[in-house]
N, C-alpha and C positions, 0 to 999 in steps of 0.2 A: 498555234502549232499544237498538236496533240501530243500528249504524254501519258505515261502510266507511272503511277507512284502508289506508295503504301498508303492505305485509308487512315486519315487522321481527323482530329476534331475540326479542322478547318474546312472539311468537305460537308456539303449540304446533303445529309443522309435523307432527311425528312422530305426533301424535294424530289427524291428519285422514285420512278414507278416503271416497271418493266411489264406490268400486266399479270405477273405471277406472284400472288399474295405471299407465298412462303419464301421466295427470294427476296422480295421488297422487306418483309418483316425481318429476315436474317440481317439484311444491311443495316436496317434502322435500329435494331434492338440488340444484336449479338456479335456482329462482325468486329467491331472495334475492340470489344472485351476479349474476343478470342484472339485477337493481334496482341493485346497487352499480356494475356496469360501464356502466350507462346503455343496455343492449341493449333492454330492455322494463321495464314497470312492472307489478307484480303487487299487486292490492289485495284484502284480506280483509274478509270480512263477519263482524262479531263482536257480541256482546251485551255492554253495558256491566257486566253483573252477573258475567260471566266473560270479560273481554277477551282472555285469552290463547287461548281455544277458538276455532278457525276453523270457522264455519258454512258458509262458502263462499268462492271466490276467483275472480278472473278477471285475465288478463293482456292488457294493451295493448301494441302495438308499431307501428311505422312500416313501410311497405312501399312497393315502387314497383311499379305496375301497367302492363302492356302494353295500351294502349288497344284493339287489335284483338281482345283477349280478352273485352272487355266485350259486353253485349248491343248490337246495331247502334244503337239509338236513343241510346246513350251513347257509344259508341266514336267517332263522328263529332264529338263535342264537344270532345275533348282532344287533346293532342299525342301523339305515338307512345308515350311513357312519362310517367307523371304519379305524383305522390306521393299516398300514402293511409294511412290508419289500419287497424290489423288487430286484431280480437278474436281473440288467439291461443290463449286457454283460458277455459273458463267451467265451474265445477264446484261442486256443492253436496254437502255431507257426506251420506253415505248415511243416517244417522238424522235429516236435516233436509230430506229431499226431499219434494216435493209440498206445500210450504207457502208458495210464492210467492218464495222467496229468490232463485231464478234470474231472475226478473223484476225484482227490486229491483236485482241487480247489472247486469242488462242496461241498464236506464234509467240507472244511474250511469255504466256505460261509454259509453252514448250522449251523456250530457251533456258527459262529459270529452272525447269526440271532437269534439263541436261546439265546445268551448272551443279545442281545438287548432286546428281550422279558421279560427277568428276570428283566431288569432295567427299561424299560418305558412302556411296554405293547403294543403288537401288536397282530393281530388275525392269521397271518400266513405270508407265503413267497409266492411271486408272481414271474411268469416269462412269457414273451412273446416269445414263440418258433418261429424261423424264417420259419420253414417248418414242414411237417409231421415227418420227420427223427429226427428233434430235438425235436419234441413234444414226440415222443417214448422214446428218451434218458431221458428226464425229468421225464417221467411216471415211469421209473424203480425205481426213488427215492420216488415215492408215490404221485406225483403231479397228480391233476385231472383237466380236462378241464372245463372251464366255459360254460355253457349252449348255451350261444348266440356267443361265440368267442372261436371256436375250438382250437385256438393256443395260447390263454391266459390260463395259468395254475396257479393253487392254491395248495399250500401244507399247510394244517392246522397244527397249532403248535403241537398237540398231535402226528400227523403222523411224523412230523419233529423229534420230541424227541425220538420216537420209533425207527425211522430209525437210528438215531445216536447211540442209545443204542444197536441196532442190529449189528451195525459196530464196536462196541467196543470203541466209542468216547465219 
C-alpha cells in the first residue's frame, strides 16, 4: 500500500534518482537537515512492502509574496506583501514515472496547504516550474502563471479548495 510520510533517516535517500541532478542532490544532501531546522518539510511516497525505498518526494515551504507580482485580478485583493505556501520540489523516481505518483503527491501537498491555510492564514500555493512542460502539468491543477514570470505559478486558495472538492478529497 502506498503512503506519504515525512522524510526520515529510515528512508534510502542515496538510492533515489529522478533524473534531475538538482532534485536528487537536494533529497540526498539537504532535505532532512531542512526538516530538522524547520526550514521546509519534505515528504516521501513509499510502498509499505518496502518502506525504505523512496518512490517520489515533495517539499513544502512558506514564502512571502509581493502582491504586485500576482495577476491583476488577485493583486488588488491583498496587502503589499502576503504569506503563502510553496511547493518547492516535486519528483518521482525515474523507474516509477508515468504511474500517477506525481498526481498522488500533488493532491497530498494541496491538502496539506489547505490545512495550513485553515490554521495560520495564507493567500495561496506557489510553484516555480522548471520548464514549459512542468508549467502545463501544474496548470491542470488550476495554477496560473504570474504576469512577469511565466514559470512562476499561483494557485489561489479558493481554486485549490475547489480542485480538492472535485477530486473528492
